[in-house]
C-alpha positions, 0 to 999 in steps of 0.5 A: 500500500502506498501513502495518500500523498504518493498516488502513483508508483515510484516506478512510473513517476517519470511517466505521467499522462495525468497529474491532478493537484486540487487545493480545494473545491467548494459548493457555496460555503461547503468544502467538498474537496480538500488538498489532493494530489493524484498522478496517473501513468499511461495505460493505467486503470485507477478507481475512486471509491468512498462513501457517497458525498466524499467528492468522487464525482466532483473530482472526476468532473474537474478532470473532465473540465466540467467543473472549473470553479476550484483551486488547483491545476491539472496537467495532461501529457505534461501541459496545463489542462483546463476545460473540455478536451477531445483528449479526455473522454467521459462516460456517464452513469446513464448512456445519455443517448439522443433518442431521435438519433441513430446509434451511429449518429450518437457515436459521432455526435461530436462531428456535425458532418459525417465523412467516409472516415467518420463512418468507417471509425463508427463502424469499427467502434461499434464492431469493437463493442459488439454492436456491428449492424446496429448503426441505424438502430434507435436507442429505444430499440436497445437494451440497457447494456447495448445502450451503454456499449454505444456510450463506450463507443462514443467515449472512444470516438475522439480517440482520447488519451484518458477516459473518465467513467462515472459509475458506468455500469451501475444501471445494468444487471450483474451479468451484463455488468461483468460482460461490460467490465470485460469489454472495457478491459479489452478496449483499454488494453487495445487502445492503450487508454488510461482509465479513471473511474468512480465506482461503489462496487469494490469487486469492480474496482479491484477487478478493473484497476491497477490502483484503488484510491480510497477517499474520505469525506467531509471534506473529500480527501485521498485517504489510502491507495491500494495497489492491485499488481495483477496482469490482465486478463484477470480471473475473478476467482483469483485469491489475490483479488480477494486479498485486494478486496479485503485491503480496500474494505479495511481502508474504507473502514479507516476512512469511515465510509462503511 
């Protein structure tokens, strides 16, 4: 286990795709985030866990450029990062698809005029998420899991270096959730994307992540970092995953989250 102040392994300290230094964040008079420093290496998968209200989603929205009123700074690939950027994708809790657009149009929504290159990329991404042939379908014709696959394809459309996910699988059933977790792992490995996700599911956090950041509330701060040094693909029955889960549970107890 690393310390809260050192939120990146020493071996990766010279290679950082994302560095987040937050001094504080307030909503009105309430402080929701206190000083936090997090650095993430290229290709890493990092989860944020903690009690509701500890600032996990706010932290994610700051990195995404959706929250600008905070004290601190962010660097992406060694350069200052502020506001929205195609290099940072975001997948929300719900798919948030436009019901009047086709699946293909939802994936390529950021591009107003479709081109041959756009169409080819959309086709490639839908095939990758298991939705080949669904280009002309409407969102109402999809299951919840299929809709979230479209959201993943849309998140990949801009070819981001970092993909942020805010409880992306919380609205689907347990079996679909496991399939989507495996899909996300394959896609991240294939594209070499760095993932930063918020989850309340400890099993999901340890299965997906290289590191799990445990936050403490009132105000939100980084309490502990639990490393999960397992190669991918991972077996859900691996006893090392159970050991990592126990570590995260203990850290959440120390953070007064449970």
